[in-house]
N, C-alpha and C positions, 0 to 999 in steps of 0.2 A: 812189373819188375821194380826192384828196389835199387836205388842208386846211392852211392857215397860221393861226397864232394871233397876233393883234396887238390888244392891249387899248387902247382910247382913253385917253390920259393915262398909260399904263403902258409901252408900247413903241412903237418907230417902225414905220411901214408898211414893207412889203417893196418894194424897187425893183428892176425888171428891165429889161433892154434890150428894144428892139422885137423882135417876132417870137418872143420867148420865151413858151412856153405855161405860165402860172403853174399851170394846173390839172394839168399833167403832170410837174411837177418839184418836188423838195423845196425849200422856201424857208426860209432861215435868218433868224432875227430875233434881236435882242438886247434882251430885256425889261429895263427899268431896275429893276423891282421886285426881281428875283432876281440879276441881274448875270451870268447864265451863258447861253451859246449853246445853242439847242435847236431841234429840228424836230418838228412834229406830223405823224404819219402818218395812216393811215386811222382815223377815230374817229367812230363813230355817236353819241357822247355830245355832240358839238359841233354847233351849229346856227347858221348865219349869219342875222343879222337885218337887216343893212344892209351894202351894198357899192357902191363907186363907183370909176371909173377916170378918171385925168386924164393929160395929156401935158405934160411939162416938159423943155425942152432935149433933145428926141430920146428921152426915156425915158418909158415908160409907168409910172405909179404907181397901184397899186391899193390901196385901203384897205378893210379889212373889219373889222367889229365883230361879236363873237360873244357869244351867250348860252352860258354854261358850266354844265354840270350839276355836281352835287355830286361825283360820281365823278371827272369830268374835273379839277375843281379840286384834288382830292387828288393826282391824277397830276401836275398842273402844279406843285404845291408840292414834290413829291418829286423832280421833274426828269424829262426825257425823253431817250431815246437817238435817234441819227440814223436808226435803222432802224425806228422806231415807238415807241409808248408802252411804258414798262416796266410790268411786272405790278403792279397796285395792291395794297398791303398790306391785309390784312383789318381791321386796327385801326391807327389813327394811333399812331405811336411816341411814347412818353412822353418828355418833355424830360429830358435828363440833368441830375442835380443836381450842383452843384459842391460837393465835400467841404469842410466847414468846417474852418478851421485850429484845432488844439488850442490852448487858452489857454496863454500862455507861463508856464512855471513859474519863479518868481523864483529868482535865484541868489544865495546868501549865502556870502561868503567870510570865513572866520575867519583872522586873521593872528596867530600865536602866537609866543612866545619871550620870557619874562619872567625866567627864571633865579631865581625865588623862589616865586611863587604857583601854579605848576603849571598854567598855562593850556593846556599841551599835553595835559592830562588833562581839565580841566573843559570846555573849548570843544568837543572832539569829542563829549562827552556831550550838550551842548546841541544840537549839529548832528544827532545821532541822533534827538532828540525832534522837531526841526523836520522832518526827512525822513519820520519815521514818522507824525506826527500833524498836520502843518500843510502838507503838499504843497509844501514848499520843497526846492530842490536846494542842497546844501551842499558846499563845498570847504574844506579846512583846510591852511594853509601852516605849515610847521614849521621851527624852527631846526635845521640839520643841519651837522655837522662835515664840511666838504668834503674833508678829508683821509682820514677813515675812512668817510664815507658814513652814519654813525650819527646818529640824532636826538639832539640835545644842547641843551637850552634855555640852557645856560651858554656855548654857542658863539655869540658875538655878531656875527660878521661874515658870516653867511649865513642867509637864510631861503629855503627851496625851496618853490615853488608859487605865488609872487607873480604869475606870468603869469595866474592865474585872475582877477585883478582886472580884466583887460581885458573880461571878460564878466559881471562882477558887477553886480547890482542893489543890493546893500548890502554894505558891508565892516564887519567887527567887529574892532577892534584890541585886542589884549591883549599888548603888548610892553613891554620895559624895557631901557634903556641899550644900544641896538643901535649898531653901527658898520658899517652895511651899505655895500657897494660902490655906486658912483654909479648903475649901471643898476638895481639893486634899489630904491634910494631913489627914483629917478624913477618907477618903477612905482607906488609908493605915492602920490607927489605927483600923478601923472597922474590917479589915481582920485579923490583928495579934491578936485581942481580940476575934475572932470568935471561937477559939478552934481548928482551922485547922493548919497544919504544915507549916513551912517556912524555908528558907535557906538564908544565907547572905554570900556575898563574899567581901573580902578585905576592901574597904573603907566604907562598910556599918556600921562599928563601929562608923563612923562619918558621918551619912547620912544627917544631917541637920546643918545649920549654920545661925540661926536666930539672928538678933541683940539682944543684951542683954536686951533691954527694951521691946522686943516683948513677947507677952503672951505665945508663944510656945518655948521660948529660953531654957527652962529647958530640952527640948528634944534633944538639941545639944549633951549632954552627956548621958542622961538617955535612949535614944533609944538604943544606943549601949550596955550600961551596963545591962539594964533589959532584952532586947531581945536576945543579942548575947554573953554576958559575959564579955565585956570590951568596954571602950571608946577609942578614939584616944589618944595615948601617944607620940610615936616617932618611927622612923625606923632607919636602919643602913646605910643609904645613897644611893643616886641614882647611884653610881658607884659600888655598891655591888650586890651580887646575893645570892641565898640560895640553899644549899644542903638539900634535904628532905629525912627523914627516918621514917619508921613505928615504932611506940611505941611497943616494943616487947610484952608487956602484952596485947596489943590490936590486935595482928596479926590475930586473928580469927574473928574480927568484920566484919559483912557483907559489910560495906562500903569500907573495905580495900581489898576485893576480886579482884584479878587481878591487884592490885596497888603495885608499888614498887618492892622490899622492899626499894629501894632507887631510887631517880631520881633528876635531877637538875632543878632548876626553875630560871627564870629571875627576879622574884619578890625580891625586897630588903626586908629584914626581918623586920616585925613589932614587936615592944616590946609590949607584952600583959600580961605578968605574973606580979602578980598572977591573974588568971582568977576568975571571980565573979560567984557565984552560983554553980549549980550542973554540971559544965562542966567536960567532960571526954575526955582528949586529945587523939587523934588517930595518929597524925603525929607530929614529931619534926623537926624544921628547924635549920640549922647551917649557920650563916652568913659567907660569903666569901668576903674578901676585905672590911670589915666593917670600917666605919668612927668613931666607938665608942671604938676603942682599948684602949683609955686612960680612959674610964669610964666603964670598964668591971664589976666592982663591982656593978654598978648601972644598966647597960644594958648588961647582959651576951650575949654571941654569940649564945646561944641556946634558942629557944622559941617554944611554941606550935604553929603550923600553921594550924591545923584542929582539930575540936572537936565536940562532940554532947552535947546537954543540953535539958532542957525543959523550956517552958514558959507557966505557968498556965495549965500544963498538956499536952501542945502541943509539938510534936517532933520538935527539931531545930537542924540544921546542919550548921556549920560555918567554913569557911576557910579564912585565911588572904592571901592566894595565889590568883592570878588573873591577873598578868601581861599578856599582849597579847601573849608573847612568851611562857608562861606556857602551853597554850592550843595546842601548837604544839606537846606536849608530850602526848602520849596515856594515861599514868597513870593519868595525870591531868584531862583529859576529863572523864576518867572512874571514877575517884574519885567523880566528881560532879554528874555524871549520877547515880552511885551507891547511892550517898546521896539522890538523888531524889527518887529512888526506896525505900530506907529505910524510908524516910519521909512519903511516900504514903502507907507504910505498905506492899509493894510488896516484894516477895522473890527475893533477889539478886542472879543471877546465880553463881554457885561455881567458875567459871572462871572469874567472873566479867561481868558487862553489856557490850554489844557491843558499842564501842566508835569510830567506823570507821567514818571518816568524809564524809559527802555527798558533792561531788564536790571537791572544793579546799579551803583551808584556809591558807592565808598568813598573818602572824602577822603584824598588822599595828604598826607604831611607837607610843610611848606614846606622850602625848601632855602637 
């Protein structure tokens, strides 16, 4: 005997023309529940419990409701072939699990080229720590002589690798007196105007030095003032050094975890006060062996050396430290790595971020 399956409220009744024998033909139905066409062949597991026939506009319409056994329900869910029921699986198939996406690894791009403080050496060292110990992906852009193809921090008109800024989650700038071509300058400006965070070190207050008649000359000062809170003014002399101390009111700031409370630096102190905008000083430096002792009313011995601010809502961290010898001190390395955590919105460990050097770092001489 051939059977037709039509569940009340689930699928439509089968409709046949007069004189057709429903009992002797396969009847196709379209159950709404599963949306696929199927035919039920001989099946002892199905039992009709109610059936009636009506005539409508020359057609006989027969409606049947069935009680379905557990085995038949499994077959129904699995689907049926036109020649009869498919063989039922011995066990219901487990639902396939959708693989979870791996968490995105933040991308940090270091932009180097300062022709004095050897950022092309210190920043790759920091990048190695970030990749080895902090699960960050890093890229480093270098000043390159485009005539020889050699890296040369004193070559001011070309930085290779700035395209990495297009996928960066954080940019770290350590550049000085660049005269980049328009397309490279625009890559930097597109990033800083993207709403993403960024960091600046030392000479980045005076990142550019275009000729006064150049259309980008206004950025010689404006880049430092708008983005970082000050332009280049002066420093306390190449024979001086700086003692650094935490600002007491900021001692609980996440960037300062595991830093200080005091440490010496080889950097000669930059004069930056008063800072511009919403800057919040975190560290204060005191010049030792300053060459400005006759102008202390104009250039005091104490100046902010690290602060936070915002730029169009983006988090910004800046430090005027960055002499190659500074990075021999764990507090200096941790300061920068903590700042990277803070800018990315990561929780800084209570003891401060791991700042252990990968391999060896020997501070190169300034140039």
